[in-house]
Jmol script that loads the backbone (N, CA, C; Angstrom):
load data "model"
ATOM      1  N   MET A   1      -5.493   2.900  12.996  1.00  0.00           N
ATOM      2  CA  MET A   1      -5.671   1.577  13.376  1.00  0.00           C
ATOM      3  C   MET A   1      -4.600   0.683  12.500  1.00  0.00           C
ATOM      4  N   LEU A   2      -3.744  -0.065  13.183  1.00  0.00           N
ATOM      5  CA  LEU A   2      -2.837  -1.064  12.493  1.00  0.00           C
ATOM      6  C   LEU A   2      -3.378  -2.283  12.370  1.00  0.00           C
ATOM      7  N   LEU A   3      -3.370  -3.077  11.390  1.00  0.00           N
ATOM      8  CA  LEU A   3      -4.172  -4.388  11.367  1.00  0.00           C
ATOM      9  C   LEU A   3      -3.047  -5.433  10.709  1.00  0.00           C
ATOM     10  N   GLN A   4      -2.787  -6.574  11.406  1.00  0.00           N
ATOM     11  CA  GLN A   4      -1.962  -7.534  11.107  1.00  0.00           C
ATOM     12  C   GLN A   4      -2.867  -8.436  10.003  1.00  0.00           C
ATOM     13  N   ASN A   5      -2.102  -8.788   8.834  1.00  0.00           N
ATOM     14  CA  ASN A   5      -2.867  -9.264   7.807  1.00  0.00           C
ATOM     15  C   ASN A   5      -2.055 -10.517   7.337  1.00  0.00           C
ATOM     16  N   THR A   6      -2.362 -11.658   7.970  1.00  0.00           N
ATOM     17  CA  THR A   6      -1.645 -12.949   7.521  1.00  0.00           C
ATOM     18  C   THR A   6      -2.023 -13.502   6.362  1.00  0.00           C
ATOM     19  N   ARG A   7      -1.363 -14.219   5.566  1.00  0.00           N
ATOM     20  CA  ARG A   7      -1.636 -14.874   4.368  1.00  0.00           C
ATOM     21  C   ARG A   7      -2.405 -15.950   4.715  1.00  0.00           C
ATOM     22  N   ARG A   8      -3.627 -15.901   3.949  1.00  0.00           N
ATOM     23  CA  ARG A   8      -4.521 -16.976   4.099  1.00  0.00           C
ATOM     24  C   ARG A   8      -4.923 -17.825   2.828  1.00  0.00           C
ATOM     25  N   ASN A   9      -5.352 -16.864   1.921  1.00  0.00           N
ATOM     26  CA  ASN A   9      -5.679 -17.302   0.523  1.00  0.00           C
ATOM     27  C   ASN A   9      -4.551 -16.942  -0.430  1.00  0.00           C
ATOM     28  N   GLY A  10      -3.372 -16.716  -0.082  1.00  0.00           N
ATOM     29  CA  GLY A  10      -2.367 -16.192  -1.033  1.00  0.00           C
ATOM     30  C   GLY A  10      -1.886 -14.755  -0.572  1.00  0.00           C
ATOM     31  N   ILE A  11      -0.733 -14.476  -1.313  1.00  0.00           N
ATOM     32  CA  ILE A  11      -0.137 -13.088  -0.789  1.00  0.00           C
ATOM     33  C   ILE A  11      -0.909 -11.996  -1.106  1.00  0.00           C
ATOM     34  N   ASP A  12      -1.842 -11.880  -2.277  1.00  0.00           N
ATOM     35  CA  ASP A  12      -2.691 -10.741  -2.644  1.00  0.00           C
ATOM     36  C   ASP A  12      -3.993 -10.992  -1.874  1.00  0.00           C
ATOM     37  N   CYS A  13      -4.098 -10.635  -0.609  1.00  0.00           N
ATOM     38  CA  CYS A  13      -5.444 -10.954  -0.033  1.00  0.00           C
ATOM     39  C   CYS A  13      -6.331  -9.660  -0.074  1.00  0.00           C
ATOM     40  N   HIS A  14      -7.612  -9.972  -0.174  1.00  0.00           N
ATOM     41  CA  HIS A  14      -8.529  -8.834  -0.252  1.00  0.00           C
ATOM     42  C   HIS A  14      -8.720  -8.039   0.899  1.00  0.00           C
ATOM     43  N   ARG A  15      -8.180  -8.675   2.102  1.00  0.00           N
ATOM     44  CA  ARG A  15      -8.299  -7.934   3.540  1.00  0.00           C
ATOM     45  C   ARG A  15      -7.442  -6.839   3.428  1.00  0.00           C
ATOM     46  N   THR A  16      -6.127  -6.921   2.892  1.00  0.00           N
ATOM     47  CA  THR A  16      -5.339  -5.684   2.938  1.00  0.00           C
ATOM     48  C   THR A  16      -5.959  -4.513   2.045  1.00  0.00           C
ATOM     49  N   TRP A  17      -6.573  -4.663   0.992  1.00  0.00           N
ATOM     50  CA  TRP A  17      -7.204  -3.685   0.241  1.00  0.00           C
ATOM     51  C   TRP A  17      -8.424  -3.189   1.071  1.00  0.00           C
ATOM     52  N   GLU A  18      -9.195  -3.973   1.667  1.00  0.00           N
ATOM     53  CA  GLU A  18     -10.504  -3.666   2.400  1.00  0.00           C
ATOM     54  C   GLU A  18      -9.955  -2.841   3.598  1.00  0.00           C
ATOM     55  N   ALA A  19      -8.968  -3.058   4.216  1.00  0.00           N
ATOM     56  CA  ALA A  19      -8.270  -2.505   5.193  1.00  0.00           C
ATOM     57  C   ALA A  19      -7.987  -1.062   4.931  1.00  0.00           C
ATOM     58  N   LEU A  20      -7.250  -0.810   3.835  1.00  0.00           N
ATOM     59  CA  LEU A  20      -6.925   0.485   3.189  1.00  0.00           C
ATOM     60  C   LEU A  20      -7.994   1.200   2.916  1.00  0.00           C
ATOM     61  N   ALA A  21      -9.008   0.793   2.399  1.00  0.00           N
ATOM     62  CA  ALA A  21     -10.170   1.393   1.920  1.00  0.00           C
ATOM     63  C   ALA A  21     -11.012   1.892   3.137  1.00  0.00           C
ATOM     64  N   MET A  22     -10.864   1.167   4.351  1.00  0.00           N
ATOM     65  CA  MET A  22     -11.643   1.702   5.488  1.00  0.00           C
ATOM     66  C   MET A  22     -10.721   2.537   6.421  1.00  0.00           C
ATOM     67  N   GLY A  23      -9.547   2.753   6.008  1.00  0.00           N
ATOM     68  CA  GLY A  23      -8.700   3.776   6.633  1.00  0.00           C
ATOM     69  C   GLY A  23      -7.566   3.079   7.636  1.00  0.00           C
ATOM     70  N   ALA A  24      -7.625   1.806   7.679  1.00  0.00           N
ATOM     71  CA  ALA A  24      -6.647   1.226   8.581  1.00  0.00           C
ATOM     72  C   ALA A  24      -5.332   0.765   7.849  1.00  0.00           C
ATOM     73  N   VAL A  25      -4.372   0.727   8.685  1.00  0.00           N
ATOM     74  CA  VAL A  25      -2.985   0.420   8.211  1.00  0.00           C
ATOM     75  C   VAL A  25      -2.800  -1.035   8.183  1.00  0.00           C
ATOM     76  N   PRO A  26      -2.656  -1.761   7.073  1.00  0.00           N
ATOM     77  CA  PRO A  26      -2.354  -3.149   7.087  1.00  0.00           C
ATOM     78  C   PRO A  26      -0.910  -3.396   7.493  1.00  0.00           C
ATOM     79  N   ILE A  27      -0.520  -4.563   8.089  1.00  0.00           N
ATOM     80  CA  ILE A  27       0.823  -4.957   8.396  1.00  0.00           C
ATOM     81  C   ILE A  27       0.774  -6.346   7.654  1.00  0.00           C
ATOM     82  N   VAL A  28       1.789  -6.401   6.637  1.00  0.00           N
ATOM     83  CA  VAL A  28       1.980  -7.606   5.896  1.00  0.00           C
ATOM     84  C   VAL A  28       3.350  -7.851   5.822  1.00  0.00           C
ATOM     85  N   GLN A  29       3.537  -9.325   5.470  1.00  0.00           N
ATOM     86  CA  GLN A  29       4.930  -9.849   5.330  1.00  0.00           C
ATOM     87  C   GLN A  29       5.439  -9.425   3.906  1.00  0.00           C
ATOM     88  N   LYS A  30       6.573  -9.089   3.806  1.00  0.00           N
ATOM     89  CA  LYS A  30       7.249  -8.859   2.327  1.00  0.00           C
ATOM     90  C   LYS A  30       6.979 -10.019   1.498  1.00  0.00           C
ATOM     91  N   SER A  31       6.731  -9.505   0.246  1.00  0.00           N
ATOM     92  CA  SER A  31       6.631 -10.292  -0.795  1.00  0.00           C
ATOM     93  C   SER A  31       6.745  -9.824  -2.159  1.00  0.00           C
ATOM     94  N   GLU A  32       6.417 -10.488  -3.210  1.00  0.00           N
ATOM     95  CA  GLU A  32       6.403 -10.017  -4.577  1.00  0.00           C
ATOM     96  C   GLU A  32       5.667  -8.818  -4.719  1.00  0.00           C
ATOM     97  N   LEU A  33       4.575  -8.417  -3.893  1.00  0.00           N
ATOM     98  CA  LEU A  33       3.748  -7.430  -4.080  1.00  0.00           C
ATOM     99  C   LEU A  33       4.318  -6.103  -3.534  1.00  0.00           C
ATOM    100  N   GLN A  34       5.507  -6.071  -3.049  1.00  0.00           N
ATOM    101  CA  GLN A  34       6.073  -4.942  -2.499  1.00  0.00           C
ATOM    102  C   GLN A  34       5.871  -3.613  -3.329  1.00  0.00           C
ATOM    103  N   PRO A  35       6.087  -3.732  -4.602  1.00  0.00           N
ATOM    104  CA  PRO A  35       6.055  -2.456  -5.338  1.00  0.00           C
ATOM    105  C   PRO A  35       4.475  -1.932  -5.274  1.00  0.00           C
ATOM    106  N   LEU A  36       3.448  -2.701  -4.996  1.00  0.00           N
ATOM    107  CA  LEU A  36       2.177  -2.136  -4.928  1.00  0.00           C
ATOM    108  C   LEU A  36       1.905  -1.373  -3.663  1.00  0.00           C
ATOM    109  N   TYR A  37       2.758  -1.637  -2.717  1.00  0.00           N
ATOM    110  CA  TYR A  37       2.609  -1.034  -1.442  1.00  0.00           C
ATOM    111  C   TYR A  37       3.342   0.454  -1.256  1.00  0.00           C
ATOM    112  N   ASP A  38       4.358   0.473  -2.293  1.00  0.00           N
ATOM    113  CA  ASP A  38       4.896   1.737  -2.178  1.00  0.00           C
ATOM    114  C   ASP A  38       4.109   2.911  -2.298  1.00  0.00           C
ATOM    115  N   ASP A  39       4.386   3.956  -1.501  1.00  0.00           N
ATOM    116  CA  ASP A  39       3.624   5.134  -1.506  1.00  0.00           C
ATOM    117  C   ASP A  39       2.292   4.881  -0.710  1.00  0.00           C
ATOM    118  N   MET A  40       1.965   3.665  -0.093  1.00  0.00           N
ATOM    119  CA  MET A  40       0.804   3.435   0.366  1.00  0.00           C
ATOM    120  C   MET A  40       1.045   3.404   2.031  1.00  0.00           C
ATOM    121  N   PRO A  41      -0.041   3.654   2.832  1.00  0.00           N
ATOM    122  CA  PRO A  41       0.384   3.205   4.160  1.00  0.00           C
ATOM    123  C   PRO A  41       0.091   1.795   4.687  1.00  0.00           C
ATOM    124  N   VAL A  42       1.177   0.996   4.332  1.00  0.00           N
ATOM    125  CA  VAL A  42       1.219  -0.366   4.586  1.00  0.00           C
ATOM    126  C   VAL A  42       2.565  -0.747   5.168  1.00  0.00           C
ATOM    127  N   MET A  43       2.478  -1.187   6.453  1.00  0.00           N
ATOM    128  CA  MET A  43       3.746  -1.666   7.143  1.00  0.00           C
ATOM    129  C   MET A  43       4.033  -2.868   6.638  1.00  0.00           C
ATOM    130  N   VAL A  44       5.332  -3.138   6.055  1.00  0.00           N
ATOM    131  CA  VAL A  44       5.930  -4.305   5.458  1.00  0.00           C
ATOM    132  C   VAL A  44       6.920  -4.829   6.595  1.00  0.00           C
ATOM    133  N   VAL A  45       6.813  -5.981   6.768  1.00  0.00           N
ATOM    134  CA  VAL A  45       7.816  -6.756   7.570  1.00  0.00           C
ATOM    135  C   VAL A  45       8.283  -7.856   6.893  1.00  0.00           C
ATOM    136  N   ASN A  46       9.651  -8.253   7.265  1.00  0.00           N
ATOM    137  CA  ASN A  46      10.212  -9.601   6.897  1.00  0.00           C
ATOM    138  C   ASN A  46       9.525 -10.770   7.806  1.00  0.00           C
ATOM    139  N   ASP A  47       9.383 -10.535   8.912  1.00  0.00           N
ATOM    140  CA  ASP A  47       8.946 -11.529   9.874  1.00  0.00           C
ATOM    141  C   ASP A  47       7.914 -10.796  10.969  1.00  0.00           C
ATOM    142  N   TRP A  48       7.112 -11.663  11.514  1.00  0.00           N
ATOM    143  CA  TRP A  48       6.071 -11.203  12.242  1.00  0.00           C
ATOM    144  C   TRP A  48       6.756 -10.690  13.737  1.00  0.00           C
ATOM    145  N   THR A  49       7.875 -11.197  13.933  1.00  0.00           N
ATOM    146  CA  THR A  49       8.683 -10.710  15.267  1.00  0.00           C
ATOM    147  C   THR A  49       9.092  -9.350  15.207  1.00  0.00           C
ATOM    148  N   GLU A  50       9.100  -8.731  13.841  1.00  0.00           N
ATOM    149  CA  GLU A  50       9.408  -7.382  13.910  1.00  0.00           C
ATOM    150  C   GLU A  50       8.327  -6.455  14.276  1.00  0.00           C
ATOM    151  N   VAL A  51       7.144  -6.998  14.353  1.00  0.00           N
ATOM    152  CA  VAL A  51       6.022  -6.006  14.730  1.00  0.00           C
ATOM    153  C   VAL A  51       6.127  -5.838  16.291  1.00  0.00           C
ATOM    154  N   THR A  52       6.568  -4.683  16.689  1.00  0.00           N
ATOM    155  CA  THR A  52       6.566  -4.507  18.074  1.00  0.00           C
ATOM    156  C   THR A  52       5.971  -3.009  18.311  1.00  0.00           C
ATOM    157  N   LYS A  53       5.767  -2.634  19.561  1.00  0.00           N
ATOM    158  CA  LYS A  53       5.315  -1.316  19.779  1.00  0.00           C
ATOM    159  C   LYS A  53       6.176  -0.134  19.233  1.00  0.00           C
ATOM    160  N   GLU A  54       7.563  -0.573  19.332  1.00  0.00           N
ATOM    161  CA  GLU A  54       8.420   0.583  18.895  1.00  0.00           C
ATOM    162  C   GLU A  54       8.513   0.628  17.236  1.00  0.00           C
ATOM    163  N   SER A  55       8.383  -0.451  16.662  1.00  0.00           N
ATOM    164  CA  SER A  55       8.331  -0.551  15.153  1.00  0.00           C
ATOM    165  C   SER A  55       7.104   0.286  14.579  1.00  0.00           C
ATOM    166  N   MET A  56       5.981   0.111  15.325  1.00  0.00           N
ATOM    167  CA  MET A  56       4.780   0.553  14.874  1.00  0.00           C
ATOM    168  C   MET A  56       4.783   1.940  15.089  1.00  0.00           C
ATOM    169  N   GLN A  57       5.270   2.536  16.188  1.00  0.00           N
ATOM    170  CA  GLN A  57       5.450   3.987  16.457  1.00  0.00           C
ATOM    171  C   GLN A  57       6.291   4.616  15.501  1.00  0.00           C
ATOM    172  N   ALA A  58       7.404   3.895  15.258  1.00  0.00           N
ATOM    173  CA  ALA A  58       8.371   4.357  14.114  1.00  0.00           C
ATOM    174  C   ALA A  58       7.722   4.609  12.775  1.00  0.00           C
ATOM    175  N   PHE A  59       7.023   3.555  12.367  1.00  0.00           N
ATOM    176  CA  PHE A  59       6.144   3.561  11.121  1.00  0.00           C
ATOM    177  C   PHE A  59       5.195   4.745  11.091  1.00  0.00           C
ATOM    178  N   GLN A  60       4.492   4.888  12.083  1.00  0.00           N
ATOM    179  CA  GLN A  60       3.457   5.737  12.101  1.00  0.00           C
ATOM    180  C   GLN A  60       4.222   7.273  12.105  1.00  0.00           C
ATOM    181  N   LYS A  61       5.187   7.517  12.801  1.00  0.00           N
ATOM    182  CA  LYS A  61       6.044   8.804  12.753  1.00  0.00           C
ATOM    183  C   LYS A  61       6.590   9.118  11.378  1.00  0.00           C
ATOM    184  N   ASN A  62       7.294   7.903  10.733  1.00  0.00           N
ATOM    185  CA  ASN A  62       7.774   8.143   9.349  1.00  0.00           C
ATOM    186  C   ASN A  62       7.014   8.076   8.157  1.00  0.00           C
ATOM    187  N   LYS A  63       6.040   7.269   8.196  1.00  0.00           N
ATOM    188  CA  LYS A  63       5.251   6.968   7.110  1.00  0.00           C
ATOM    189  C   LYS A  63       3.981   7.576   7.050  1.00  0.00           C
ATOM    190  N   LEU A  64       3.214   7.821   8.034  1.00  0.00           N
ATOM    191  CA  LEU A  64       1.850   8.195   8.073  1.00  0.00           C
ATOM    192  C   LEU A  64       1.601   9.736   8.149  1.00  0.00           C
ATOM    193  N   ASN A  65       2.497  10.404   7.480  1.00  0.00           N
ATOM    194  CA  ASN A  65       2.331  11.833   7.670  1.00  0.00           C
ATOM    195  C   ASN A  65       1.911  12.569   6.374  1.00  0.00           C
ATOM    196  N   ARG A  66       1.409  11.768   5.478  1.00  0.00           N
ATOM    197  CA  ARG A  66       0.876  12.247   4.271  1.00  0.00           C
ATOM    198  C   ARG A  66      -0.553  12.206   4.067  1.00  0.00           C
ATOM    199  N   PHE A  67      -1.272  13.477   4.111  1.00  0.00           N
ATOM    200  CA  PHE A  67      -2.726  13.581   4.191  1.00  0.00           C
ATOM    201  C   PHE A  67      -3.181  14.731   3.196  1.00  0.00           C
ATOM    202  N   ASP A  68      -4.268  14.523   2.715  1.00  0.00           N
ATOM    203  CA  ASP A  68      -4.791  15.539   1.800  1.00  0.00           C
ATOM    204  C   ASP A  68      -5.320  16.579   2.561  1.00  0.00           C
ATOM    205  N   LYS A  69      -5.952  17.575   1.961  1.00  0.00           N
ATOM    206  CA  LYS A  69      -6.485  18.796   2.590  1.00  0.00           C
ATOM    207  C   LYS A  69      -7.599  18.521   3.608  1.00  0.00           C
ATOM    208  N   ASP A  70      -8.247  17.360   3.210  1.00  0.00           N
ATOM    209  CA  ASP A  70      -9.360  17.001   4.247  1.00  0.00           C
ATOM    210  C   ASP A  70      -8.943  16.193   5.452  1.00  0.00           C
ATOM    211  N   GLY A  71      -7.662  15.924   5.450  1.00  0.00           N
ATOM    212  CA  GLY A  71      -7.258  15.250   6.504  1.00  0.00           C
ATOM    213  C   GLY A  71      -7.331  13.566   6.308  1.00  0.00           C
ATOM    214  N   VAL A  72      -7.484  13.290   5.096  1.00  0.00           N
ATOM    215  CA  VAL A  72      -7.588  11.755   4.865  1.00  0.00           C
ATOM    216  C   VAL A  72      -6.277  11.291   4.305  1.00  0.00           C
ATOM    217  N   PRO A  73      -5.883  10.301   4.853  1.00  0.00           N
ATOM    218  CA  PRO A  73      -4.756   9.645   4.288  1.00  0.00           C
ATOM    219  C   PRO A  73      -4.694   9.591   2.753  1.00  0.00           C
ATOM    220  N   VAL A  74      -3.516   9.811   2.121  1.00  0.00           N
ATOM    221  CA  VAL A  74      -3.459   9.722   0.648  1.00  0.00           C
ATOM    222  C   VAL A  74      -3.199   8.186   0.411  1.00  0.00           C
ATOM    223  N   ARG A  75      -4.142   7.782  -0.305  1.00  0.00           N
ATOM    224  CA  ARG A  75      -4.058   6.286  -0.947  1.00  0.00           C
ATOM    225  C   ARG A  75      -4.428   6.176  -2.419  1.00  0.00           C
ATOM    226  N   PRO A  76      -3.688   6.672  -3.247  1.00  0.00           N
ATOM    227  CA  PRO A  76      -4.035   6.755  -4.617  1.00  0.00           C
ATOM    228  C   PRO A  76      -4.344   5.532  -5.311  1.00  0.00           C
ATOM    229  N   LYS A  77      -3.530   4.530  -5.040  1.00  0.00           N
ATOM    230  CA  LYS A  77      -3.532   3.146  -5.732  1.00  0.00           C
ATOM    231  C   LYS A  77      -4.942   2.519  -5.394  1.00  0.00           C
ATOM    232  N   LEU A  78      -5.708   2.945  -4.577  1.00  0.00           N
ATOM    233  CA  LEU A  78      -7.085   2.406  -4.222  1.00  0.00           C
ATOM    234  C   LEU A  78      -8.097   2.732  -5.181  1.00  0.00           C
ATOM    235  N   TRP A  79      -7.684   3.712  -5.982  1.00  0.00           N
ATOM    236  CA  TRP A  79      -8.793   4.344  -6.791  1.00  0.00           C
ATOM    237  C   TRP A  79      -8.651   3.965  -8.345  1.00  0.00           C
ATOM    238  N   LEU A  80      -9.645   3.720  -9.086  1.00  0.00           N
ATOM    239  CA  LEU A  80      -9.560   3.372 -10.554  1.00  0.00           C
ATOM    240  C   LEU A  80      -8.855   4.468 -11.341  1.00  0.00           C
ATOM    241  N   ARG A  81      -9.055   5.672 -11.183  1.00  0.00           N
ATOM    242  CA  ARG A  81      -8.463   6.953 -11.833  1.00  0.00           C
ATOM    243  C   ARG A  81      -6.863   6.639 -11.953  1.00  0.00           C
ATOM    244  N   TYR A  82      -6.195   6.201 -10.649  1.00  0.00           N
ATOM    245  CA  TYR A  82      -4.739   6.028 -10.660  1.00  0.00           C
ATOM    246  C   TYR A  82      -4.404   5.059 -11.611  1.00  0.00           C
ATOM    247  N   TRP A  83      -5.173   3.924 -11.604  1.00  0.00           N
ATOM    248  CA  TRP A  83      -4.921   2.673 -12.635  1.00  0.00           C
ATOM    249  C   TRP A  83      -4.928   3.155 -14.105  1.00  0.00           C
ATOM    250  N   VAL A  84      -6.070   3.908 -14.353  1.00  0.00           N
ATOM    251  CA  VAL A  84      -6.387   4.310 -15.644  1.00  0.00           C
ATOM    252  C   VAL A  84      -5.290   5.063 -16.288  1.00  0.00           C
ATOM    253  N   ASN A  85      -4.809   6.114 -15.483  1.00  0.00           N
ATOM    254  CA  ASN A  85      -3.691   6.957 -15.755  1.00  0.00           C
ATOM    255  C   ASN A  85      -2.384   6.191 -15.937  1.00  0.00           C
ATOM    256  N   TYR A  86      -2.271   5.281 -14.955  1.00  0.00           N
ATOM    257  CA  TYR A  86      -0.937   4.500 -15.111  1.00  0.00           C
ATOM    258  C   TYR A  86      -0.825   3.853 -16.350  1.00  0.00           C
ATOM    259  N   ILE A  87      -1.992   3.055 -16.661  1.00  0.00           N
ATOM    260  CA  ILE A  87      -2.002   2.128 -18.020  1.00  0.00           C
ATOM    261  C   ILE A  87      -1.986   3.031 -19.241  1.00  0.00           C
ATOM    262  N   THR A  88      -2.658   4.267 -19.233  1.00  0.00           N
ATOM    263  CA  THR A  88      -2.409   5.097 -20.380  1.00  0.00           C
ATOM    264  C   THR A  88      -1.077   5.611 -20.476  1.00  0.00           C
ATOM    265  N   LYS A  89      -0.340   5.884 -19.549  1.00  0.00           N
ATOM    266  CA  LYS A  89       0.897   6.480 -19.724  1.00  0.00           C
ATOM    267  C   LYS A  89       2.024   5.314 -20.304  1.00  0.00           C
ATOM    268  N   LEU A  90       1.773   3.991 -19.682  1.00  0.00           N
ATOM    269  CA  LEU A  90       2.446   2.870 -20.216  1.00  0.00           C
ATOM    270  C   LEU A  90       2.232   2.664 -21.794  1.00  0.00           C
ATOM    271  N   LYS A  91       1.033   2.732 -21.886  1.00  0.00           N
ATOM    272  CA  LYS A  91       0.443   2.725 -23.460  1.00  0.00           C
ATOM    273  C   LYS A  91       1.235   3.658 -24.332  1.00  0.00           C
ATOM    274  N   MET A  92       1.131   4.839 -23.796  1.00  0.00           N
ATOM    275  CA  MET A  92       1.726   6.121 -24.732  1.00  0.00           C
ATOM    276  C   MET A  92       3.289   5.954 -24.878  1.00  0.00           C
ATOM    277  N   LYS A  93       3.977   5.400 -23.676  1.00  0.00           N
ATOM    278  CA  LYS A  93       5.425   5.029 -23.860  1.00  0.00           C
ATOM    279  C   LYS A  93       5.667   3.915 -24.622  1.00  0.00           C
ATOM    280  N   TYR A  94       4.786   2.953 -24.656  1.00  0.00           N
ATOM    281  CA  TYR A  94       5.093   1.766 -25.558  1.00  0.00           C
ATOM    282  C   TYR A  94       4.965   2.384 -27.102  1.00  0.00           C
ATOM    283  N   MET A  95       3.822   3.136 -27.282  1.00  0.00           N
ATOM    284  CA  MET A  95       3.645   3.443 -28.594  1.00  0.00           C
ATOM    285  C   MET A  95       4.763   4.391 -29.137  1.00  0.00           C
ATOM    286  N   LYS A  96       5.343   5.314 -28.377  1.00  0.00           N
ATOM    287  CA  LYS A  96       6.427   6.129 -28.581  1.00  0.00           C
ATOM    288  C   LYS A  96       7.722   5.557 -28.836  1.00  0.00           C
ATOM    289  N   ASP A  97       7.926   4.299 -27.999  1.00  0.00           N
ATOM    290  CA  ASP A  97       9.191   3.566 -28.133  1.00  0.00           C
ATOM    291  C   ASP A  97       9.280   2.470 -29.336  1.00  0.00           C
ATOM    292  N   PHE A  98       8.023   1.960 -29.577  1.00  0.00           N
ATOM    293  CA  PHE A  98       7.974   0.752 -30.382  1.00  0.00           C
ATOM    294  C   PHE A  98       7.184   0.814 -31.683  1.00  0.00           C
ATOM    295  N   CYS A  99       6.431   2.026 -31.759  1.00  0.00           N
ATOM    296  CA  CYS A  99       5.569   2.081 -32.926  1.00  0.00           C
ATOM    297  C   CYS A  99       6.141   3.263 -33.980  1.00  0.00           C
TER     298      CYS A  99
END
end "model"
wireframe off; spacefill off
backbone 0.3
color backbone group
């Protein structure tokens, strides 16, 4: 399911993350948050006019092909474990480079 997510309360809207957690694919406008959506099933557009049947089909074909062994789309950034590992790696790199 694709879900258009317009900016209402700012660019980092809770609806984007709720949609991902429920298995939907949010469609969002390009913003400073782009790096957060890398490796996530989020369709990012410059303008809402880019959302067409053809663009959604192309997105589905090219981006929605990563699933785990249970058939669930891979969404690592939704889980605390991802962020704990990410922050730990940054800490270790900082300690190695600057301490």
